[in-house]
N, C-alpha and C positions, 0 to 999 in steps of 0.2 A: 588113227592114223596108223599107216603102215610101218614096215620097218626101215623105211629111209626117211619118215618123219613127215612124209606127205598125205594129205588127209583129202578124202575124195567127197563126193556129194551124199553118198551112203553110210558115212560114218557119223551116224546119228548122237552117238555116244557123246562124243567129244565138243559137238555145238553145246549141248546141255550140262558138262561139268565143265569144272577147272576154269572158266572165264571171269566168275566175279560180274557184279554189273557196270557195264559200259556205257555210260550216259550218250545220248546224241550229239552233245555239245564238243566230243572228241571227233566228231565227223569235220565239223567246218575246218578247224585249223589243219588237219590232214590233207583234205581235199585243196585246200588251198596251197600247201606245201608241192604236194604231187602235182599240181598245175604249174607251178613257177618252176619246178626241176624237169618236167616235161616239155615246158616252153624254152627251156634253157638248151634242150636239145639230148637230156640223159634219158638211158633206157629205163624201162619202168621197174626192171630188177634193181638198180643202180638208186632209183628214188627210194624202194622199200628197205633196202639196206640202211640207206642215210638215216630213215624216219625210225627204223627198229632202234637204231644206237640213239637217236633222240628222244625218243618216246619215254616218260616217266613213268605212265599209267602200264603196270604190269601185265593187266588184262590183255590191254589192247595191244601191246609190245607181242603177247603170244599170238594175237590175231593174226597180226602183220608177219610174222614169222611164218604162219601155215599157208598164207598167201604167196608170200615168197617161195615158199618149198614147191607148192603146187603150180605156178608160172615156171618155176625153173623147172618142174618136171614135163613141161610141153604145155598147159593151159592156159588158155586167155585170161587175162584179168577178170574180165566180166563173168568168166564161168568158175574162177576163185574165189571172186564175192558171194557167189551163191551159198556157199557153205554156210554162211552167218547172216541169213535174213532177218534175225533180230535185229542187227546192227545194221544192214546196208539194205535198204528198202527197195521194192520192185523200181520206183522213179529211180532210183540212183543206177542198179545195176541196168536197167535200161537205156539209161543216157551214154553210161560206158558203153555199153554194147554198140551204143549207134555210133560213138567216137570210134570204137575200133574199125566196124565195117567202112566208116568214111574216110579213114584214115588221118582224123582231126582228132584224136584224144587228149591233146594239150587244151585245145581251144574249148573241147565239151565239158572237161575237167574245170578249166577257169569259168565257165557259163553254170557247171553245178555249185561251185563254191559260193559265186555272186548269189545263187537260188538259196542254198543255206544259210547263208549269212541273213538274208532279206527275211526267211522264215523264221530264223532264232530270233532276230529284233523284233519280228511282229509279237511272236511268242512272250519275249522278254516285257515288252510293253503292258500286254495284256496282264501278266503274271503281276508285274508292278503296280499296275492300277487297281487290282483285285486285293492286294497283300494287305493295306491298309484296313478297308472294312472289316476284312476277315479276323484281323486281329484285333481289332477294336471289340467285335461280337464275342469272340472267344474270351477275351479278358471280361467281359463285362458280364458273361454269363458264369465265369468263374467266381468273380465277386459276388454276385448275386447267390449262388448257390451257397457261398461260405456264409454270407448272411442270413438267409432262410434258414438253413440246417443247422449252425451254431451260434450265431449272434441271438437270433429271434429268442429261442428258448432260455435263454439267459435273461433276457429282459422279462419273458412271460412270468418266469418264477418270482421276480421281482414284482411284478403287477400282482400276481397273486397274494402277496402280504398287503397290500390295498385294502380289500374287502370291498371294494365297489366293482362295479359293472363298468366292464371297458369301452373304449369307443367302439362302435362298428367297424369303421377300417381296420382298428388294431386286433379286435377278434377275428377278424377274417384273415390277416396275415398269419397270426398262432394257428388257427384252424388249419392252413395251408402248411405252416412248418411242421406240425403235428401228424399231419396226413403223408408227408413227404417222409418224415423220420421214421412213422411205423411203418410203411410200404417200401420202404427202400430197396429191397430186394425186388420186389414184383416189378416196381417201377424200372430200377436197372434193366431187368430181365426183358420186360416190355421194351424199351429202347434198345436194346441187341437184338431182339426179335424183328423189331420194324425196319434197322438198319440192315439185318441179313437180307428180310424178304425184300426190302427196297434193289439190293443190289441185285438179287435174282431174277427181279421183273426188270431192271434195267440191262442186265444182260441177255435176256431171254430177245427171240428175233422181233416179236411184236411189242412188247414192251421197250427195247429199245428204238425202234422205229418211230413207236408213238412221241416219245420224249423229242428225238431229232425232228419231227415234221414241227410239233407245238412250240419248240424253242424258237424256233425260225420268228414267231411270230408272239412269245408271251412278253408282256411289257414286265419291267423296262429294259432286259436284257437282249430281247427279240430282235429289235435293230442292230446292236453291235453283235450278235451271233450271227445273223445274216451277211452284215459286212466282212466280218472275218471268213465266214465259207466264202464269199465271192471273190475276196483276195486272193486265198489260196488256190482255188480254182482257175482265174485267170495267171496269177503267178505260174502254178504248177505247167497249166495248157501251155502257155507261151516257151517255157523252157524246152518242153518235150518238143515243139513243133519246130523251134530253133535249132534244137539237136539232130534232126531229121527223122524223129519215128514217124511209122505210119500213123493216120489219124484215127483208126480206130483203136491200135495199141494205145495210142496218148489217153483217149477217153477212157478207159480202162483204169488207166493209172490215176488220172483226175480224180475220178469217183473214190479211188481208196485213200486219196491224200484229202479229200475235200474236208474231212474231220467230222460230218454228218453224214448218217446214213441214210436219210431222207435226199440229201444231195447226190450221194452215191446212186440211189436207185434211179434218179432223174436223168444222171448222166448214162446209165444202161439203156433207159428209153431213148435218149438222144442216138446212141450208139445203134439201136435197131431200125432209128427212122434212116440214118444215113446208109445204112446198108441197105434199104428200100430205094434208095436215092434222092433222098431230100438233101436239102443244102444244111449245115451246121447250125445258121441263124434260124431256119425256120424249125428246125429238130428241138432247138433248146427253147424257141417261144411256145412250143406246144408242151412242154412241160410245165409252164405259167410259174416257173421257179426263178427265173433271173429277170433284174431289173430291166426297163427300157433302156436305160444309159448303156447297161453292157451290150444288149443286143444290137441298137443303132453303131457304134462303134464295131462290133462284131460283122455286122453286114457291110459296113465300108470296108472292113478289111478283108472279107470276101471279094468285094468289086474289083479292090485294089490289088490284089495278090498278097498284101502285108497283114494277114491274120495275125502272125506272131508279134509283130508291132503294136496293133492295136489292143491286144489283149495286154502286154507289158504296159502299155498306159492306163489300161483299166485297172489292172493290179495297182499301178503307184496311186491312183486315185482312190481306191478302195481302202488302201493302208493309210494312206493320209486321214481320211475319212473314219478309219478306225480309231487312230490317234486322237482326233478331234470329238468325236464321242466318247471316247473313255475320260477325256479331259471334262467333259460335261456331266457323264455321269459321277465323275468323281466330287465335281463342285456341286451335285443335287446329292448325293449319299452322304457327304460329310456330316452337314448341318442336320440331317435327316438322323444320321446315327448317333450325333450328341444328343438331340433332342430326347430318341427314345433311351438312350442309356441315362441321362438327366431323371427322366421321369419314372423310369423302374427303380433305380437306387434312390432318388430323391424321395419317390413314394413310399418305398420301405423305411427311410429314416424318419420322415412325419408321422409314419403311424407308429412309430417305436416311441416316439416323444411328445404324441399327443395326450397320453395319462399322466405323463409327467407335468404338463401344462396344466393339468386339472389338480394335480398334486396338492398344491396348496389348500383348493376347495375342502379336498379329500380331509387334510390335516387339520383343518379349521373345525370340521366337525366333531 
């Protein structure tokens, strides 16, 4: 920042330090409040002053202070937001810019608030549905590890005093336990190396593209991932078109916010096709990425001049489909998890008690 407390786009250091972590969840209430105040006729500077006083998140309050200083110094709202690209996405900034150019910033802010709320709701539903199986798997893994590493060896020492050959399942379990205990550092190092290598692969261009492409068709979650991507594409596209953004710029942003690199690549193909003079529907059909229902609705929208309305309806449809698919997967995964956990932990328990069942015969000898 300069001596007057004003930041500029070149002030890279300020964007990196002193802000802490600001969650995207802060944006939704902020956008809703700004939309309401702009709709009531307040200028943007007064809106920001009110929000700076109301905001409890210290880092976000600092961000709003910098934005306020820049607008006060003569910059427009969208330009000031560009100082914080990690907080305000290209979609967010582009919609604000479109609102400023059209003189309908309050309306665009309201539309943006609705978009963020719908996106957050979709994300919340997916997280909520995935939380249960993840917790069950983590707890089951911890319990299994404790049993194999700490409990099984205690039983093993007790079995050694029997002086008899152990049942085959029990011996296999003891061998696994001994192997893990004897090579714990090697196995731990191998696990860390695997995780590190996997992260490097998925961050590489070819690796991330491969995963993005095949995740759309991989059972059992491929259908869900596809529907989530389609919901995001349609919701974002509808919001951008309604805000008055040029179609080519909207396509760029849609690709970035789809959450899937393969879909983003498909949108870049769509952009090139539209530049060559093809219709949006034909361009999207040529990628073989988008479902027939979406293409049919989009084609109808192009013919009637209501592309944004059709895309919004398709987004509603896919968001409901995501919810329905999540319910179906949850009802399928829960019994499978219970069966898996019961089989693993129950199997360990049976292996441990098999020699005890035979102990009577051993003592009789």
